C-alpha positions in Angstrom: 0.0 0.0 0.0 1.2 3.5 -0.9 1.7 5.8 2.1 -0.1 9.1 1.6 1.5 11.9 3.7 -1.8 13.8 3.9 -3.6 10.7 5.3 -0.8 10.1 7.7 -1.0 13.7 9.0 -4.8 13.5 9.4 -4.4 10.3 11.4 -1.7 11.8 13.6 -3.9 14.8 14.4 -6.9 12.5 15.1 -4.9 10.4 17.5 -3.6 13.5 19.3 -7.2 14.8 19.6 -8.4 11.4 20.9 -5.7 11.4 23.6 -6.4 15.1 24.5 -10.0 14.3 25.3 -9.5 10.8 26.7 -11.4 9.2 23.8 -14.5 10.9 25.1 -16.6 12.2 22.1 -18.9 14.3 24.3 -15.9 16.2 25.7 -14.5 16.8 22.2 -17.9 18.1 20.9 -18.2 20.4 24.0 -14.7 21.8 23.2 -15.7 22.4 19.6 -18.8 24.3 20.7 -16.8 26.4 23.2 -14.3 27.3 20.4 -17.1 28.3 18.1 -18.6 30.6 20.6 -15.2 32.1 21.3 -14.6 32.8 17.6 -18.2 33.3 16.5 -17.4 36.6 14.6 -14.9 34.7 12.4 -17.3 32.0 11.3 -19.2 32.1 8.1 -22.9 31.6 8.1 -24.9 31.5 4.9 -28.6 31.3 4.2 -29.7 28.0 2.7 -30.5 28.0 -1.0 -33.3 26.2 -2.6 -32.2 23.6 -5.1 -33.6 23.9 -8.6 -35.6 20.8 -9.6 -34.7 19.1 -12.8 -37.5 18.5 -15.2 -38.1 14.9 -16.0 -39.0 14.2 -19.6 
């Protein structure tokens, strides 16, 4: 199998994050929400757009 450096880096960061939060998904999600509130002015929020329906012949 070919080693992909991007995949390796993503896995490394994932393992670091898992260790940081003790493999507790709830703690990780709470951290994400805290960070979002802290940086809320930097986040992009867009209105949803309606999709155009394709005509079926």
